[in-house]
mmCIF file of the C-alpha atoms, coordinates in Angstrom:
data_MODEL
# 
_entry.id   MODEL 
# 
loop_
_atom_site.group_PDB 
_atom_site.id 
_atom_site.type_symbol 
_atom_site.label_atom_id 
_atom_site.label_alt_id 
_atom_site.label_comp_id 
_atom_site.label_asym_id 
_atom_site.label_entity_id 
_atom_site.label_seq_id 
_atom_site.pdbx_PDB_ins_code 
_atom_site.Cartn_x 
_atom_site.Cartn_y 
_atom_site.Cartn_z 
_atom_site.occupancy 
_atom_site.B_iso_or_equiv 
_atom_site.pdbx_formal_charge 
_atom_site.auth_seq_id 
_atom_site.auth_comp_id 
_atom_site.auth_asym_id 
_atom_site.auth_atom_id 
_atom_site.pdbx_PDB_model_num 
ATOM 1  C CA . MET A 1 1  ? 0.000   0.000   0.000  1.00 0.00 ? 1  MET A CA 1 
ATOM 2  C CA . GLN A 1 2  ? 1.019   3.610   -0.428 1.00 0.00 ? 2  GLN A CA 1 
ATOM 3  C CA . SER A 1 3  ? 3.000   5.187   2.371  1.00 0.00 ? 3  SER A CA 1 
ATOM 4  C CA . THR A 1 4  ? 1.514   8.663   1.848  1.00 0.00 ? 4  THR A CA 1 
ATOM 5  C CA . ILE A 1 5  ? -1.912  9.682   3.134  1.00 0.00 ? 5  ILE A CA 1 
ATOM 6  C CA . PRO A 1 6  ? -4.224  11.271  0.544  1.00 0.00 ? 6  PRO A CA 1 
ATOM 7  C CA . ALA A 1 7  ? -5.755  14.653  1.443  1.00 0.00 ? 7  ALA A CA 1 
ATOM 8  C CA . ASN A 1 8  ? -9.277  13.232  1.181  1.00 0.00 ? 8  ASN A CA 1 
ATOM 9  C CA . GLN A 1 9  ? -8.652  10.403  3.666  1.00 0.00 ? 9  GLN A CA 1 
ATOM 10 C CA . VAL A 1 10 ? -10.694 10.807  6.870  1.00 0.00 ? 10 VAL A CA 1 
ATOM 11 C CA . ALA A 1 11 ? -9.883  7.611   8.800  1.00 0.00 ? 11 ALA A CA 1 
ATOM 12 C CA . THR A 1 12 ? -8.115  4.274   8.432  1.00 0.00 ? 12 THR A CA 1 
ATOM 13 C CA . PHE A 1 13 ? -8.793  1.090   10.384 1.00 0.00 ? 13 PHE A CA 1 
ATOM 14 C CA . PRO A 1 14 ? -6.167  -1.597  9.693  1.00 0.00 ? 14 PRO A CA 1 
ATOM 15 C CA . ASN A 1 15 ? -6.502  -5.193  10.843 1.00 0.00 ? 15 ASN A CA 1 
ATOM 16 C CA . PRO A 1 16 ? -3.107  -6.861  10.271 1.00 0.00 ? 16 PRO A CA 1 
ATOM 17 C CA . GLU A 1 17 ? -4.324  -10.205 11.638 1.00 0.00 ? 17 GLU A CA 1 
ATOM 18 C CA . LEU A 1 18 ? -6.915  -10.487 8.863  1.00 0.00 ? 18 LEU A CA 1 
ATOM 19 C CA . GLY A 1 19 ? -4.818  -8.728  6.217  1.00 0.00 ? 19 GLY A CA 1 
ATOM 20 C CA . ILE A 1 20 ? -7.443  -6.040  5.634  1.00 0.00 ? 20 ILE A CA 1 
ATOM 21 C CA . ALA A 1 21 ? -7.897  -2.301  6.110  1.00 0.00 ? 21 ALA A CA 1 
ATOM 22 C CA . SER A 1 22 ? -10.972 -0.122  5.964  1.00 0.00 ? 22 SER A CA 1 
ATOM 23 C CA . ILE A 1 23 ? -10.569 3.468   4.768  1.00 0.00 ? 23 ILE A CA 1 
ATOM 24 C CA . VAL A 1 24 ? -12.998 6.405   4.929  1.00 0.00 ? 24 VAL A CA 1 
ATOM 25 C CA . THR A 1 25 ? -12.458 9.098   2.294  1.00 0.00 ? 25 THR A CA 1 
ATOM 26 C CA . THR A 1 26 ? -14.375 12.201  1.264  1.00 0.00 ? 26 THR A CA 1 
ATOM 27 C CA . THR A 1 27 ? -16.196 12.380  -2.055 1.00 0.00 ? 27 THR A CA 1 
ATOM 28 C CA . LYS A 1 28 ? -18.058 15.212  -3.800 1.00 0.00 ? 28 LYS A CA 1 
ATOM 29 C CA . ARG A 1 29 ? -21.335 14.134  -2.192 1.00 0.00 ? 29 ARG A CA 1 
ATOM 30 C CA . GLY A 1 30 ? -20.236 12.549  1.069  1.00 0.00 ? 30 GLY A CA 1 
ATOM 31 C CA . PHE A 1 31 ? -17.991 9.712   2.148  1.00 0.00 ? 31 PHE A CA 1 
ATOM 32 C CA . ALA A 1 32 ? -16.749 6.423   0.745  1.00 0.00 ? 32 ALA A CA 1 
ATOM 33 C CA . VAL A 1 33 ? -15.889 3.451   2.948  1.00 0.00 ? 33 VAL A CA 1 
ATOM 34 C CA . THR A 1 34 ? -13.508 1.111   1.144  1.00 0.00 ? 34 THR A CA 1 
ATOM 35 C CA . LEU A 1 35 ? -12.438 -2.332  2.322  1.00 0.00 ? 35 LEU A CA 1 
ATOM 36 C CA . ILE A 1 36 ? -8.984  -3.314  1.064  1.00 0.00 ? 36 ILE A CA 1 
ATOM 37 C CA . ASP A 1 37 ? -7.240  -6.687  1.087  1.00 0.00 ? 37 ASP A CA 1 
ATOM 38 C CA . THR A 1 38 ? -3.818  -5.451  2.212  1.00 0.00 ? 38 THR A CA 1 
ATOM 39 C CA . ASP A 1 39 ? -2.083  -8.697  1.290  1.00 0.00 ? 39 ASP A CA 1 
ATOM 40 C CA . ALA A 1 40 ? -3.281  -8.562  -2.330 1.00 0.00 ? 40 ALA A CA 1 
ATOM 41 C CA . GLU A 1 41 ? -3.470  -4.721  -2.347 1.00 0.00 ? 41 GLU A CA 1 
ATOM 42 C CA . GLN A 1 42 ? -6.916  -4.870  -3.968 1.00 0.00 ? 42 GLN A CA 1 
ATOM 43 C CA . ILE A 1 43 ? -10.257 -3.273  -3.213 1.00 0.00 ? 43 ILE A CA 1 
ATOM 44 C CA . VAL A 1 44 ? -12.807 -5.747  -1.892 1.00 0.00 ? 44 VAL A CA 1 
ATOM 45 C CA . GLY A 1 45 ? -15.815 -3.427  -1.717 1.00 0.00 ? 45 GLY A CA 1 
ATOM 46 C CA . THR A 1 46 ? -17.020 0.144   -1.261 1.00 0.00 ? 46 THR A CA 1 
ATOM 47 C CA . TYR A 1 47 ? -19.962 1.751   0.514  1.00 0.00 ? 47 TYR A CA 1 
ATOM 48 C CA . ILE A 1 48 ? -21.099 5.330   -0.158 1.00 0.00 ? 48 ILE A CA 1 
ATOM 49 C CA . TYR A 1 49 ? -22.629 7.622   2.495  1.00 0.00 ? 49 TYR A CA 1 
ATOM 50 C CA . PRO A 1 50 ? -24.073 11.146  2.158  1.00 0.00 ? 50 PRO A CA 1 
ATOM 51 C CA . VAL A 1 51 ? -22.408 14.131  3.865  1.00 0.00 ? 51 VAL A CA 1 
ATOM 52 C CA . ALA A 1 52 ? -24.700 14.008  6.917  1.00 0.00 ? 52 ALA A CA 1 
ATOM 53 C CA . MET A 1 53 ? -23.700 10.400  7.691  1.00 0.00 ? 53 MET A CA 1 
ATOM 54 C CA . LEU A 1 54 ? -20.003 10.646  8.643  1.00 0.00 ? 54 LEU A CA 1 
ATOM 55 C CA . ALA A 1 55 ? -20.551 8.850   11.972 1.00 0.00 ? 55 ALA A CA 1 
ATOM 56 C CA . GLN A 1 56 ? -22.304 5.970   10.213 1.00 0.00 ? 56 GLN A CA 1 
ATOM 57 C CA . ALA A 1 57 ? -19.509 5.773   7.618  1.00 0.00 ? 57 ALA A CA 1 
ATOM 58 C CA . ILE A 1 58 ? -16.872 5.557   10.354 1.00 0.00 ? 58 ILE A CA 1 
ATOM 59 C CA . ASN A 1 59 ? -18.891 2.915   12.223 1.00 0.00 ? 59 ASN A CA 1 
ATOM 60 C CA . LYS A 1 60 ? -19.216 0.860   9.010  1.00 0.00 ? 60 LYS A CA 1 
ATOM 61 C CA . ALA A 1 61 ? -15.469 1.132   8.434  1.00 0.00 ? 61 ALA A CA 1 
ATOM 62 C CA . LYS A 1 62 ? -14.768 -0.154  11.954 1.00 0.00 ? 62 LYS A CA 1 
ATOM 63 C CA . GLN A 1 63 ? -17.256 -2.989  11.475 1.00 0.00 ? 63 GLN A CA 1 
ATOM 64 C CA . LEU A 1 64 ? -15.718 -4.030  8.144  1.00 0.00 ? 64 LEU A CA 1 
ATOM 65 C CA . ALA A 1 65 ? -12.208 -4.082  9.619  1.00 0.00 ? 65 ALA A CA 1 
ATOM 66 C CA . ASN A 1 66 ? -13.468 -5.935  12.699 1.00 0.00 ? 66 ASN A CA 1 
ATOM 67 C CA . VAL A 1 67 ? -11.876 -3.442  15.117 1.00 0.00 ? 67 VAL A CA 1 
# 
């Protein structure tokens, strides 16, 4: 994975035991929660949330990463 943090990144929840990470980033209309397989360095899935739902996006990211 990249060693630099993009400007639109809000939060990251890594889970080294499972080889995954969940990342919350800003989009034009809200937030994207992306689950990444860190071993394969590939996106597994993405959820989109509107601007008013940042707390829900962060909770989903934590749930996906199992942290």
